[in-house]
C-alpha positions in Angstrom: -2.5 -0.1 -30.7 -3.2 0.3 -27.1 -0.3 -0.6 -24.7 -2.5 -1.2 -21.7 -2.1 -4.7 -20.1 -4.6 -6.4 -17.8 -2.4 -6.9 -14.8 1.1 -6.1 -13.7 2.3 -9.8 -14.0 1.0 -9.7 -17.6 2.9 -6.4 -18.3 6.2 -8.1 -17.1 5.7 -11.3 -19.0 8.9 -12.1 -21.2 10.6 -9.0 -19.8 12.3 -10.5 -16.6 15.4 -12.6 -16.5 18.0 -13.5 -13.7 20.9 -10.9 -13.7 19.3 -8.2 -15.6 19.4 -4.5 -14.7 16.1 -2.9 -13.5 15.8 0.8 -13.1 12.9 2.1 -10.8 11.4 5.4 -10.5 10.5 7.1 -7.3 12.0 8.9 -4.5 11.8 7.1 -1.0 8.0 5.8 -1.1 6.8 8.8 -3.4 6.0 7.9 -7.0 7.1 4.4 -6.7 5.7 1.8 -9.1 4.5 -0.4 -6.1 2.3 -2.8 -8.2 5.0 -3.5 -10.5 7.5 -4.0 -7.9 5.3 -6.5 -6.2 4.9 -8.3 -9.5 8.8 -8.5 -9.8 8.9 -9.9 -6.4 6.3 -12.7 -7.2 8.1 -13.6 -10.4 11.0 -15.0 -8.4 13.7 -13.3 -10.7 17.0 -13.2 -9.0 20.5 -11.6 -9.1 19.1 -8.2 -10.0 21.1 -5.0 -10.4 18.6 -2.3 -9.2 19.2 1.3 -10.3 17.1 3.7 -8.1 17.5 6.7 -5.8 17.0 4.5 -2.9 15.7 1.0 -2.0 12.6 2.1 -0.1 12.1 0.9 3.5 11.9 -2.4 5.3 8.9 -4.2 3.9 7.8 -1.6 1.5 8.8 -0.4 -2.0 12.1 -1.9 -3.3 12.6 -3.0 0.1 10.5 -6.1 -0.4 13.0 -7.2 -3.2 15.9 -7.0 -0.6 13.7 -9.1 1.8 13.1 -11.7 -1.0 16.9 -11.9 -1.7 16.4 -11.1 -5.2 18.8 -8.2 -5.4 22.6 -8.8 -6.1 23.7 -5.0 -6.7 22.2 -1.6 -6.1 23.1 1.7 -7.8 21.8 4.3 -5.6 22.3 7.7 -4.0 20.8 6.9 -0.6 19.8 3.8 1.2 19.5 5.2 4.9 16.0 4.1 5.4 16.4 0.3 5.0 17.9 -1.7 7.9 17.8 -5.0 6.2 19.8 -3.3 3.2 22.5 -2.2 5.6 22.7 -5.6 7.2 23.1 -7.5 3.8 25.7 -4.9 2.7 27.7 -5.1 5.8 27.5 -8.9 5.6 28.9 -8.7 1.9 25.7 -10.2 0.4 24.9 -7.1 -1.4 27.2 -4.9 -3.7 26.5 -1.1 -3.6 27.6 1.5 -6.1 26.9 4.9 -4.3 26.3 7.9 -6.9 25.6 11.4 -5.9 22.0 12.1 -6.5 22.3 14.7 -9.2 25.1 12.5 -10.9 22.5 9.4 -10.8 19.8 11.5 -12.5 22.2 12.6 -15.1 23.5 9.1 -15.7 20.0 8.0 -16.4 19.1 10.9 -18.5 22.3 10.4 -20.5 21.3 6.9 -21.0 17.9 7.7 -22.3 19.6 10.5 -24.7 22.2 8.0 -26.2 25.1 9.9 -24.4 27.6 7.1 -23.4 29.4 9.3 -20.7 29.9 12.8 -19.3 32.1 14.7 -16.9 31.2 16.3 -13.7 33.0 18.0 -10.8 30.8 16.1 -8.2 32.7 13.6 -6.4 36.3 14.5 -7.5 38.7 13.8 -4.8 36.3 11.2 -3.0 35.7 7.6 -3.1 33.1 8.1 -5.7 35.8 9.1 -8.4 38.3 6.4 -7.6 39.3 4.4 -10.6 37.4 6.7 -13.2 38.9 8.7 -15.8 39.7 12.4 -14.9 40.1 15.5 -17.3 40.9 19.0 -16.7 38.7 21.7 -18.4 39.4 25.4 -17.9 41.7 24.6 -15.0 39.2 22.5 -13.1 39.3 18.7 -12.6 36.4 16.7 -13.7 35.4 13.0 -13.3 33.8 10.9 -16.0 30.5 9.1 -15.4 29.1 6.6 -17.5 25.5 6.6 -18.7 23.1 4.1 -17.4 20.7 2.1 -19.5 18.6 -0.7 -18.1 17.1 -3.8 -19.6 13.9 -2.8 -17.9 12.6 0.5 -16.4 9.5 0.7 -14.1 7.8 4.0 -13.4 4.6 5.4 -11.9 2.5 8.1 -13.3 -0.5 9.8 -12.1 -2.3 9.9 -15.6 -1.7 8.1 -18.8 -3.3 7.5 -22.1 -3.4 4.0 -23.6 -0.7 5.2 -26.1 1.5 5.5 -23.2 1.9 9.1 -22.8 2.5 10.0 -19.1 1.8 12.8 -16.6 3.2 12.8 -13.2 1.9 14.5 -10.0 3.7 16.7 -7.6 6.8 15.1 -5.9 5.9 11.9 -7.5 7.5 13.2 -10.7 11.0 12.9 -9.0 13.1 10.3 -10.8 10.3 8.8 -13.0 10.9 10.8 -16.2 14.6 10.1 -16.3 14.0 6.4 -15.4 11.4 6.1 -18.2 13.8 7.2 -20.9 16.6 4.9 -19.7 15.0 1.7 -20.2 15.4 -0.5 -23.3 11.8 -1.8 -22.2 9.7 0.7 -20.1 6.7 -0.4 -18.3 4.4 2.3 -16.6 1.8 2.0 -14.1 -0.7 4.9 -13.9 -3.5 5.8 -11.5 -5.8 7.2 -14.1 -5.9 5.8 -17.7 -7.6 7.7 -20.5 -8.0 7.2 -24.3 -5.7 8.9 -26.8 -6.5 12.5 -27.4 -7.8 13.2 -24.0 -4.5 14.5 -22.5 -3.4 18.2 -23.1 -0.2 17.7 -25.0 1.4 20.6 -23.2 1.0 18.5 -19.9 2.5 15.4 -21.1 6.0 14.8 -19.5 7.0 11.4 -20.9 6.0 10.9 -24.5 4.4 7.5 -25.3 7.4 6.8 -27.6 9.3 5.9 -24.5 6.8 3.5 -23.0 6.2 0.0 -24.3 3.7 -1.3 -21.8 1.2 0.2 -19.4 -0.9 -1.0 -16.6 -3.8 0.4 -14.4 -2.4 1.0 -10.9 -4.3 -0.4 -8.0 -6.2 1.9 -5.6 -3.9 1.7 -2.5 -2.8 3.9 0.5 0.1 5.8 -0.5 2.7 5.2 2.4 4.7 8.0 4.0 8.3 7.2 5.2 8.3 9.2 8.3 5.0 10.9 9.3 5.8 14.0 11.5 2.8 15.7 13.0 2.0 17.6 16.2 -1.2 18.1 18.0 -3.4 20.9 16.8 -2.8 24.0 18.9 0.7 23.1 19.8 3.2 25.6 18.3 6.4 24.2 16.8 9.7 25.3 18.4 10.3 29.0 17.9 6.6 29.6 16.8 4.0 31.5 18.9 0.2 30.6 18.6 -1.9 33.3 16.9 -4.5 34.8 19.2 
């Protein structure tokens, strides 16, 4: 049976509720499920716990959920591009659980693999490790990190078939594969949707068994957080122009 839904709002029907945990793929603005994020905003759901590498920027990506006042807690590794996020955090209106980037990826992967917890050296001796169990292995101290599972996971793929098999493109792959496995219900948006059998099985990254619903992504401009360019013919520092 096809998992393709006619619109993001339809794909989210019955999946959202106040106080739920939402895991979202992407890194900055790269590979974010923008259509699904907008549909979450439009739903009016609130008191969300959002798990993502970061919270987008002001007015874009997950930043629009911050603006709408729908987020209660964030579990992330980096939030430095969002001024409103910082303001709400410093004002005590937003709870933040900072997690080292690799640890965050592993917590999501563990959640998808059915592993309740694991030990890592990352964060030992820092605020990240406070209040968490510690163990010594081979003379080294490790901190226990709990796996993350989300009520709903939202991901963006480049190509999908209607069975929900997903292929990502370049850096947009980032956190999407681990987020896809960590959701009790996973909803994907894809730029290209094909029929079953049209994808090379060797290229599939997320098998359709992890994806319950799928939607065609809109054709939109892909935003860049910080565009850094220089005029043609002007060398970068330390470079010499070829003659």
